[in-house]
C-alpha positions as CSV (number, residue, x, y, z in Angstrom):
1,M,-87.5,124.2,134.4
2,T,-90.0,123.7,136.7
3,D,-90.3,120.3,138.9
4,F,-94.2,119.7,138.7
5,A,-93.8,116.7,140.8
6,Q,-92.3,118.9,143.4
7,T,-95.0,121.6,143.3
8,K,-97.6,118.8,143.7
9,T,-96.1,118.1,147.2
10,L,-96.8,121.8,148.1
11,F,-100.7,121.1,148.2
12,E,-103.1,119.3,150.7
13,L,-104.8,117.0,148.1
14,P,-107.6,114.4,149.5
15,E,-106.7,110.9,148.8
16,G,-108.7,109.3,146.0
17,V,-109.8,112.7,144.5
18,I,-108.8,114.2,141.1
19,Y,-109.3,117.9,141.2
20,L,-110.1,119.8,138.3
21,D,-111.7,122.7,139.5
22,G,-108.7,124.8,140.5
23,N,-110.1,127.4,137.9
24,S,-112.9,128.1,140.6
25,L,-111.2,127.4,143.7
26,G,-107.7,126.1,144.4
27,P,-106.9,123.6,146.8
28,V,-105.2,124.5,150.1
29,P,-101.2,124.8,150.0
30,K,-99.4,123.2,152.7
31,G,-98.3,125.6,155.4
32,V,-101.7,127.6,155.1
33,E,-103.3,126.1,158.3
34,A,-100.2,126.7,160.4
35,R,-99.7,130.3,159.2
36,V,-103.4,131.3,159.7
37,G,-103.2,129.5,163.2
38,E,-99.8,131.5,164.1
39,M,-101.5,134.5,163.2
40,I,-104.6,133.9,165.4
41,A,-102.2,132.6,168.4
42,N,-99.3,134.9,168.3
43,E,-100.5,138.0,166.2
44,W,-104.0,138.5,166.8
45,G,-103.9,136.5,170.1
46,K,-100.9,138.1,171.8
47,L,-100.3,141.4,170.2
48,L,-104.0,142.3,169.8
49,I,-104.8,145.4,168.1
50,T,-100.9,146.5,168.2
51,A,-100.6,144.0,165.4
52,W,-101.6,146.3,162.9
53,N,-98.2,147.8,163.4
54,K,-96.0,145.3,165.0
55,A,-96.9,142.5,162.7
56,G,-96.9,144.5,159.6
57,W,-100.5,144.3,159.0
58,M,-101.4,147.5,157.7
59,A,-98.8,147.2,154.9
60,M,-99.8,143.6,153.6
61,P,-102.1,145.0,150.9
62,R,-99.1,146.5,149.1
63,V,-96.3,144.1,150.1
64,L,-98.5,141.3,148.7
65,G,-99.7,143.3,146.0
66,D,-96.1,143.6,144.6
67,R,-95.8,139.9,144.7
68,V,-99.1,139.4,142.9
69,G,-97.8,142.0,140.4
70,R,-94.7,139.9,139.6
71,L,-97.1,137.5,138.4
72,I,-98.9,139.5,135.8
73,G,-95.8,141.6,134.9
74,A,-96.5,144.9,137.1
75,P,-94.1,147.3,138.3
76,E,-93.7,147.6,142.0
77,G,-96.1,149.9,143.6
78,S,-98.8,149.3,140.9
79,V,-101.0,146.8,142.6
80,V,-102.8,146.7,145.7
81,L,-104.8,143.8,147.2
82,G,-108.2,144.1,149.1
83,D,-112.0,143.8,149.1
84,T,-113.6,141.7,146.3
85,L,-113.1,141.5,142.8
86,T,-116.7,142.8,142.1
87,L,-115.5,146.1,144.1
88,K,-112.5,146.2,142.0
89,V,-114.2,146.1,138.8
90,Y,-116.3,148.8,140.0
91,Q,-113.7,150.9,140.9
92,A,-111.8,150.4,137.5
93,L,-114.9,151.1,135.5
94,A,-115.9,154.4,137.5
95,A,-112.6,155.6,137.2
96,S,-112.4,154.8,133.5
97,L,-115.6,156.9,132.5
98,E,-114.6,159.7,134.6
99,L,-111.3,159.8,132.6
100,N,-113.0,159.5,129.5
101,P,-116.0,162.0,130.0
102,E,-117.3,162.8,126.6
103,R,-118.0,159.3,125.7
104,R,-121.0,157.1,126.8
105,V,-120.5,153.5,125.7
106,I,-119.0,150.8,127.8
107,L,-117.8,147.8,125.6
108,S,-118.0,144.1,126.7
109,D,-118.6,140.7,125.3
110,S,-121.6,138.5,125.8
111,G,-119.0,135.8,127.3
112,N,-117.8,137.9,130.2
113,F,-118.8,137.1,133.7
114,P,-122.1,138.5,134.5
115,S,-121.1,140.1,137.8
116,D,-118.7,142.4,135.6
117,L,-121.7,143.4,133.7
118,Y,-124.1,143.7,136.7
119,M,-121.5,146.4,137.9
120,A,-121.7,148.0,134.7
121,E,-125.3,148.2,134.8
122,G,-125.5,149.3,138.4
123,L,-123.0,152.2,137.7
124,I,-125.0,153.2,134.7
125,K,-128.2,153.8,136.7
126,T,-126.1,155.5,139.5
127,L,-124.5,157.8,137.2
128,D,-127.7,158.4,135.1
129,R,-125.9,160.2,132.3
130,G,-127.0,158.2,129.3
131,H,-124.2,155.6,129.3
132,E,-124.7,152.5,127.5
133,L,-123.4,148.9,128.0
134,K,-122.8,147.6,124.6
135,L,-122.1,143.7,124.3
136,A,-120.6,142.1,121.3
137,A,-119.9,138.3,120.5
138,P,-116.6,137.4,121.8
139,E,-115.4,136.8,118.2
140,D,-117.0,140.5,117.2
141,V,-115.3,142.6,119.9
142,L,-112.6,143.9,117.6
143,A,-115.0,145.2,114.9
144,A,-117.2,146.6,117.8
145,I,-114.5,149.0,119.0
146,D,-115.2,152.5,117.6
147,E,-114.7,156.1,118.7
148,D,-117.9,155.9,120.9
149,V,-116.4,153.6,123.1
150,A,-115.2,155.1,126.4
151,V,-114.0,151.9,127.9
152,L,-113.5,148.5,126.7
153,M,-113.9,145.9,129.6
154,L,-113.2,142.3,129.1
155,T,-112.3,139.0,130.9
156,E,-109.1,137.5,129.1
157,V,-110.5,134.0,129.4
158,D,-114.2,133.1,128.9
159,Y,-115.4,131.5,132.3
160,R,-117.6,129.1,130.4
161,T,-115.6,127.9,127.5
162,G,-112.1,128.8,128.2
163,R,-111.7,130.8,125.0
164,R,-109.0,133.3,125.4
165,H,-109.3,137.0,123.8
166,D,-106.3,138.5,121.9
167,L,-105.8,141.2,124.3
168,T,-102.8,142.7,122.9
169,A,-104.8,143.4,119.6
170,L,-107.9,144.4,121.3
171,T,-106.0,146.9,123.5
172,A,-104.3,148.2,120.7
173,R,-107.4,149.0,118.6
174,A,-108.9,150.6,121.8
175,R,-106.0,152.9,121.8
176,E,-106.3,153.8,118.4
177,V,-109.9,155.1,119.1
178,G,-109.0,156.9,122.4
179,A,-111.0,154.3,124.6
180,L,-109.5,153.1,128.0
181,V,-109.2,149.4,128.7
182,I,-109.7,147.1,131.9
183,W,-108.6,143.4,131.8
184,D,-110.2,141.0,134.1
185,L,-107.6,138.4,134.9
186,A,-109.5,136.1,137.2
187,H,-109.2,133.2,134.8
188,S,-105.5,134.4,134.0
189,A,-103.4,135.2,136.8
190,G,-101.3,132.1,137.7
191,G,-102.7,130.2,134.5
192,F,-100.1,131.6,132.2
193,A,-97.8,134.7,131.9
194,V,-99.5,137.9,131.7
195,D,-97.9,141.5,131.1
196,V,-99.8,144.5,132.0
197,S,-96.9,146.9,131.7
198,T,-96.1,146.5,127.8
199,N,-98.9,147.6,125.6
200,G,-101.2,146.7,128.5
201,P,-104.4,148.0,130.1
202,D,-105.2,151.3,131.9
203,F,-106.6,149.0,134.8
204,A,-106.4,145.3,135.4
205,V,-108.4,143.3,138.2
206,G,-108.5,139.5,139.5
207,C,-108.7,137.4,142.2
208,T,-106.4,135.2,144.2
209,Y,-108.6,132.1,145.1
210,K,-108.6,130.4,141.6
211,Y,-104.9,129.8,140.4
212,L,-103.3,131.7,143.0
213,N,-104.9,129.1,145.7
214,A,-105.5,131.6,148.6
215,G,-108.7,130.3,149.7
216,P,-112.6,131.2,149.3
217,G,-113.0,134.9,149.8
218,S,-109.4,135.8,149.5
219,P,-108.5,139.2,148.5
220,A,-109.0,140.7,145.0
221,F,-106.0,142.8,143.4
222,I,-106.2,146.0,141.2
223,Y,-103.5,147.4,139.0
224,V,-103.7,150.7,137.9
225,D,-101.0,152.1,135.0
226,P,-98.5,154.2,136.8
227,A,-99.0,157.0,134.3
228,L,-102.8,157.4,135.3
229,A,-102.5,156.5,139.1
230,G,-102.1,160.0,140.4
231,D,-105.1,161.1,138.3
232,V,-107.6,158.3,139.2
233,R,-110.5,159.7,141.3
234,P,-111.9,156.2,143.4
235,A,-115.4,156.2,143.3
236,L,-115.3,154.0,146.5
237,S,-113.6,156.6,148.8
238,G,-112.9,154.4,151.5
239,W,-111.2,155.0,155.0
240,L,-108.0,153.1,154.0
241,G,-107.8,154.9,150.5
242,H,-107.5,158.1,152.3
243,R,-103.9,159.8,152.4
244,A,-103.9,160.0,156.1
245,P,-106.7,157.5,157.7
246,F,-105.5,158.2,161.1
247,D,-105.9,161.9,160.7
248,F,-109.6,161.0,160.8
249,E,-110.5,164.2,158.7
250,L,-114.1,164.6,157.8
251,T,-113.2,165.0,154.1
252,Y,-111.9,162.8,151.9
253,H,-108.4,163.3,150.3
254,A,-107.3,160.4,148.1
255,G,-103.9,158.5,148.7
256,D,-100.9,158.6,146.3
257,G,-100.9,156.4,143.6
258,I,-102.2,152.9,144.0
259,D,-102.9,153.5,147.8
260,R,-106.2,155.3,146.7
261,M,-107.6,152.1,145.4
262,R,-107.8,150.8,149.0
263,V,-111.3,150.7,150.4
264,G,-112.0,148.7,153.7
265,T,-109.9,147.0,156.3
266,P,-108.2,144.3,155.0
267,A,-109.2,140.5,156.1
268,M,-106.0,139.7,157.9
269,L,-106.7,135.9,157.9
270,Q,-107.3,135.6,154.5
271,F,-104.1,137.6,153.9
272,A,-102.1,135.2,155.8
273,A,-103.4,132.4,153.5
274,L,-102.4,134.2,150.4
275,E,-99.1,134.8,152.1
276,V,-98.2,131.1,152.0
277,A,-100.1,130.6,148.8
278,L,-97.8,133.0,147.0
279,E,-94.7,131.2,148.2
280,V,-95.8,128.2,146.0
281,W,-94.8,130.1,143.1
282,E,-91.1,130.6,144.1
283,G,-89.1,129.1,141.5
284,V,-92.0,128.2,139.0
285,S,-92.0,129.6,135.4
286,L,-95.3,130.8,134.1
287,D,-94.0,129.8,130.7
288,D,-93.4,126.1,132.1
289,V,-97.1,126.2,133.5
290,R,-98.4,127.4,130.2
291,A,-96.6,124.7,128.2
292,R,-97.5,121.8,130.6
293,S,-101.2,123.1,130.8
294,I,-101.4,122.7,127.0
295,E,-99.6,119.2,126.9
296,L,-102.2,118.2,129.6
297,S,-105.2,119.9,128.0
298,E,-104.3,118.2,124.6
299,L,-104.2,114.9,126.2
300,F,-107.5,115.4,127.7
301,I,-109.2,116.7,124.7
302,S,-107.8,113.8,122.5
303,E,-108.6,111.0,125.0
304,V,-112.3,112.5,125.5
305,A,-112.7,112.6,121.6
306,R,-111.6,109.0,121.2
307,R,-113.6,107.5,124.1
308,C,-116.5,109.7,124.9
309,P,-118.3,110.5,121.8
310,E,-121.4,111.6,123.6
311,V,-119.9,115.0,124.5
312,T,-118.5,117.8,122.2
313,L,-115.7,120.1,122.7
314,A,-116.9,123.9,124.0
315,S,-113.5,125.2,124.2
316,P,-111.5,126.2,121.2
317,R,-109.6,123.4,119.6
318,A,-106.5,125.7,119.1
319,A,-104.4,125.6,122.1
320,D,-103.3,129.5,121.9
321,A,-106.9,130.2,121.7
322,R,-107.7,128.8,125.2
323,G,-106.9,129.5,128.9
324,S,-106.0,126.7,131.4
325,Q,-109.5,125.0,131.2
326,V,-111.0,122.5,129.0
327,S,-114.9,122.5,128.7
328,F,-117.4,119.9,126.9
329,R,-121.2,119.9,126.3
330,H,-123.6,117.3,127.1
331,P,-127.2,117.5,127.2
332,E,-127.4,116.3,130.8
333,G,-124.1,118.1,131.6
334,Y,-125.3,119.0,135.3
335,A,-126.2,115.2,135.9
336,V,-122.9,114.1,134.3
337,M,-120.9,116.5,136.4
338,Q,-122.6,115.1,139.6
339,A,-122.0,111.5,138.8
340,L,-118.1,112.5,138.2
341,I,-117.8,114.2,141.7
342,A,-119.5,111.0,143.1
343,R,-116.6,109.0,141.8
344,G,-114.0,111.7,142.9
345,V,-113.6,113.6,139.8
346,I,-114.2,117.1,140.8
347,G,-114.9,119.7,138.0
348,D,-118.0,121.7,137.9
349,F,-120.9,122.7,135.4
350,R,-121.9,125.9,133.9
351,T,-125.5,126.5,132.3
352,P,-126.9,125.5,130.2
353,D,-124.8,122.4,129.3
354,I,-121.2,122.8,130.0
355,L,-118.9,120.5,131.8
356,R,-115.9,122.5,132.7
357,F,-112.3,121.2,134.0
358,G,-109.4,123.4,135.1
359,V,-106.1,121.9,134.0
360,T,-103.6,123.2,136.7
361,P,-100.0,121.5,136.3
362,L,-99.0,122.8,139.9
363,Y,-100.9,119.7,141.1
364,I,-102.4,117.8,138.3
365,G,-100.4,115.3,136.0
366,E,-101.0,113.0,133.2
367,D,-102.3,110.1,135.3
368,D,-104.9,112.4,136.7
369,I,-106.1,113.1,133.1
370,I,-106.3,109.6,132.2
371,G,-108.2,108.7,135.4
372,A,-110.6,111.4,134.7
373,V,-111.5,110.2,131.2
374,D,-111.5,106.6,132.5
375,V,-114.3,107.6,135.0
376,L,-116.2,110.0,132.3
377,E,-116.2,107.2,130.1
378,D,-117.7,104.7,132.2
379,I,-120.4,107.2,133.4
380,L,-121.4,107.9,129.9
381,T,-121.2,104.5,128.6
382,N,-123.2,103.1,131.0
383,R,-125.5,106.0,131.6
384,L,-124.5,106.1,135.2
385,W,-125.4,109.9,135.2
386,D,-129.3,108.9,134.7
387,R,-130.2,108.9,138.4
388,P,-132.5,111.2,140.5
389,E,-129.9,112.2,142.9
390,F,-127.5,113.6,140.1
391,K,-130.3,115.7,138.5
392,T,-131.4,117.6,141.7
393,R,-129.7,121.0,141.5
394,A,-127.7,122.4,144.4
395,F,-127.3,126.1,145.1
396,V,-123.8,126.1,143.6
397,T,-123.2,124.3,140.5
């Protein structure tokens, strides 16, 4: 059984703050500052460029890729880290279209994260071969999967509402019609157990700065089904995806398996932070995390329903249909969230009216949930959100 009182001690949490935005950016795990400082002082500082060999820098995208892989049910050697999630989406989508060349439809849903859709739009224009991005309402995706679909590209958890797709059923249907499948696990990895290897996708991608707590700009990951890894042609044929980068050939030859999905030089200070962040997961059961997340989410929803009638639930009411976040609607959602943040309750806002809260049991407990509702009730009852300073939009919401 996971000891969540103990896991909370593994994070640097500011005094007087209830942090309910770990679904967007996780807090700093203890030890990150020391590890990054040690890399700067002793590896970069003393070993200089020899650290790529002597400190094992070049191997870290694969070494830490296997550690992330264990959190998503991936076999060793099928996950690599690096670059950004946006680039990994592009890689997976381009490879999928090439593997299914006779079809022209990319199917996604209107609740997908816009960046994924932007990548699809850009790739379609680049290819200029008549591909089409087709969007269905999240609840209508299953019915939209037909023999015209080349690739099904879905984010498991809706970034706005927390609605969770039944990826097992959707993937099975895609297989029936001969479509390839990409899972975006940005709001899944570290939130609950994921299994990409059993009836899973052809590709899965995700980030490490949300539930995996590796810090802003930390490396993304990509999984490729081992059965496909030797046939995938990487659209972004970067230097480190080459089979022999230091032979400096003038022609690209893809590396073996998952190595071909590497692109650019890894950002080693971010890898150092990720290395420590992944230590938090030693001895933690994702099933326990999921069960506790549901308990806390149910408490949050019931307390808000009882005490804050001005807001309405935007997330599915059924626990198994949600990820590890709870969202509510309010006509002045942005101002309400700024008032909450001013009182030390940090969530975030998503247009047009959504108050979004991450429920992260590694460092959030019942006292935090009740404390957050206490503040929300006060803000709503006394209209404390109705101030000019809370209605002025910042660039990041």
